[in-house]
C-alpha positions in Angstrom: 11.3 -32.4 -37.2 13.3 -35.0 -35.3 11.8 -36.2 -31.9 14.7 -34.8 -29.9 14.3 -31.4 -31.4 10.5 -31.4 -30.7 11.2 -32.4 -27.2 13.7 -29.6 -26.8 11.2 -27.0 -28.1 8.5 -28.4 -25.8 10.9 -28.1 -22.7 11.8 -24.5 -23.7 8.1 -23.5 -24.0 7.4 -25.2 -20.6 10.3 -23.4 -18.9 9.2 -20.0 -20.2 5.6 -20.7 -19.1 6.8 -21.7 -15.6 9.0 -18.6 -15.4 6.1 -16.3 -16.5 3.8 -17.9 -13.9 6.4 -17.3 -11.2 6.7 -13.7 -12.1 2.9 -13.3 -12.0 2.7 -14.9 -8.6 5.0 -12.3 -7.1 3.4 -9.2 -8.8 1.0 -7.6 -6.4 -1.8 -5.2 -7.3 -2.5 -2.2 -5.1 -5.7 -3.9 -4.0 -3.8 -7.0 -3.0 -1.3 -4.9 -1.1 -4.2 -3.1 0.7 -5.8 -6.5 1.6 -2.5 -7.5 3.3 -1.4 -4.3 4.9 -4.3 -1.8 5.0 -5.1 1.1 2.7 -2.5 3.5 4.1 0.4 1.7 2.5 1.7 3.0 -0.8 3.1 0.9 -3.6 4.8 2.7 -6.5 8.0 2.8 -8.4 7.5 6.5 -9.2 9.7 9.1 -7.6 12.0 6.7 -5.8 15.3 8.2 -4.9 18.5 6.5 -3.7 18.0 7.2 0.0 14.3 6.5 0.0 13.1 10.0 1.0 13.1 12.8 -1.6 15.6 15.5 -0.5 17.0 13.6 2.5 20.7 13.6 3.0 22.4 10.1 2.9 23.2 8.6 6.3 26.2 6.4 6.7 25.8 2.8 7.8 25.3 2.5 11.5 24.3 6.1 12.1 21.0 6.6 13.9 18.8 9.3 12.4 17.1 10.2 15.7 19.0 8.7 18.6 22.5 8.3 19.9 24.4 5.1 20.0 26.4 5.4 23.2 28.9 2.7 22.0 28.4 0.8 25.3 25.4 -1.3 24.3 23.0 1.5 25.3 21.1 4.1 23.3 19.6 7.5 24.1 16.3 8.5 22.5 14.2 11.5 23.4 15.8 11.9 26.8 15.5 8.2 27.7 18.2 5.5 27.8 17.6 2.0 26.4 19.3 -1.3 25.8 18.4 -4.2 23.6 16.2 -6.8 25.3 15.7 -9.1 22.3 16.3 -9.5 18.6 12.9 -9.4 16.8 14.5 -10.5 13.5 14.4 -9.3 9.9 11.3 -7.4 8.8 10.2 -5.8 5.5 9.7 -2.1 5.9 6.7 -0.5 4.4 5.6 3.1 4.7 2.5 5.0 5.5 1.6 8.7 5.5 -0.7 10.9 7.5 -4.4 9.9 7.3 -5.6 12.7 9.5 -6.4 10.2 12.2 -4.9 9.3 15.6 -2.8 6.2 15.9 -4.1 3.1 17.7 -2.5 4.5 20.9 -4.5 7.7 20.7 -1.7 10.1 19.6 -1.0 11.6 16.2 1.9 9.9 14.3 5.3 11.5 14.5 8.0 11.5 11.9 11.2 9.5 12.9 9.2 8.2 15.9 6.1 6.2 15.1 5.9 2.7 13.7 3.0 0.4 13.2 3.2 -3.2 14.4 1.1 -6.0 16.0 -1.2 -4.7 18.7 0.7 -6.6 21.4 3.7 -4.3 20.6 1.9 -1.0 21.3 3.9 1.2 23.7 7.2 -0.7 23.1 10.3 0.8 21.6 12.5 -0.8 18.9 15.8 -0.2 17.2 15.7 -0.5 13.4 19.2 -1.1 12.1 21.0 -2.4 9.0 18.4 -1.2 6.5 19.2 -2.6 3.1 17.7 -3.4 -0.3 16.6 -7.0 -0.7 18.0 -7.1 -4.2 21.5 -6.1 -2.9 22.0 -3.2 -5.2 23.2 -1.0 -2.4 20.9 1.8 -3.5 19.5 2.6 -0.1 21.7 4.1 2.6 20.7 3.6 6.2 18.3 6.5 6.2 15.8 4.7 8.5 18.2 3.4 11.1 17.0 4.7 14.5 14.8 4.1 17.5 11.0 4.1 17.1 7.9 3.6 19.2 5.1 1.2 18.4 2.2 3.6 18.4 0.0 2.2 15.7 -1.3 -1.1 14.3 -1.9 -2.0 10.7 -3.4 -4.5 8.3 -3.1 -8.3 8.3 0.5 -8.3 7.3 1.5 -6.1 10.3 -0.9 -7.6 12.8 -0.3 -11.3 12.1 3.2 -11.2 10.6 2.0 -12.4 7.2 5.0 -12.1 4.9 5.0 -9.4 2.3 8.0 -10.7 0.5 10.5 -13.5 0.8 8.9 -14.8 4.0 9.8 -11.7 5.9 7.1 -10.1 8.2 6.2 -6.4 8.0 6.8 -3.3 10.1 5.1 -0.1 8.9 7.0 3.1 9.4 5.4 6.5 9.5 6.9 8.7 6.8 4.9 12.0 6.8 4.3 12.3 3.1 2.7 9.9 0.6 5.8 10.1 -1.7 8.1 9.1 1.1 5.8 6.3 2.1 5.8 4.9 -1.5 9.6 5.1 -1.5 9.9 3.1 1.6 7.4 0.5 0.5 9.1 0.1 -2.8 7.5 -3.1 -3.7 8.5 -4.8 -0.5 12.3 -4.8 -1.0 13.6 -2.8 1.9 14.7 -5.1 4.8 15.9 -4.3 8.3 16.9 -6.0 11.5 14.7 -5.0 14.4 15.6 -5.1 18.0 13.1 -4.7 20.9 14.4 -2.2 23.5 13.9 -1.8 27.2 14.3 1.4 29.2 17.1 1.6 31.7 
């Protein structure tokens, strides 16, 4: 075999090996996910539906599932009025379901209300908006756009902002059921812009 052909074969084998190594690096086991985020987080490709929550109706972009956008820079949520105080940046959304325990703030988690974040965020409200799939396939409507309260804390990824995927920190959203939590987590590919709110 001529030297140039041998060199070409060697380069091809090396490229395939590097690609395989790259794929292996980004493939997390459930145990690895738990070490990052805590054991309440679900990772599974099973049962994932287009809008993330089985049986949930699609929500158009910009709609808030649990609050009113007053179209003047203010929002109404659970009888209180808020405005954006700061942009907290993009975060990867993961999901968790009921563990039968109280949250870190001493209350039971509530659907479309409770999120888990760093302990310094406890008691604060946030606006989750622009939820999208990282892979850009458009398969996830804005089902999770809304206002939430930081009532819980999580594992290392949540507490210290350690990236779960693509250098994006994590916010964990309470989903109610294990299936919905797995759908949100979806291998770390659901990204949203998060804004910190202040009451007015």
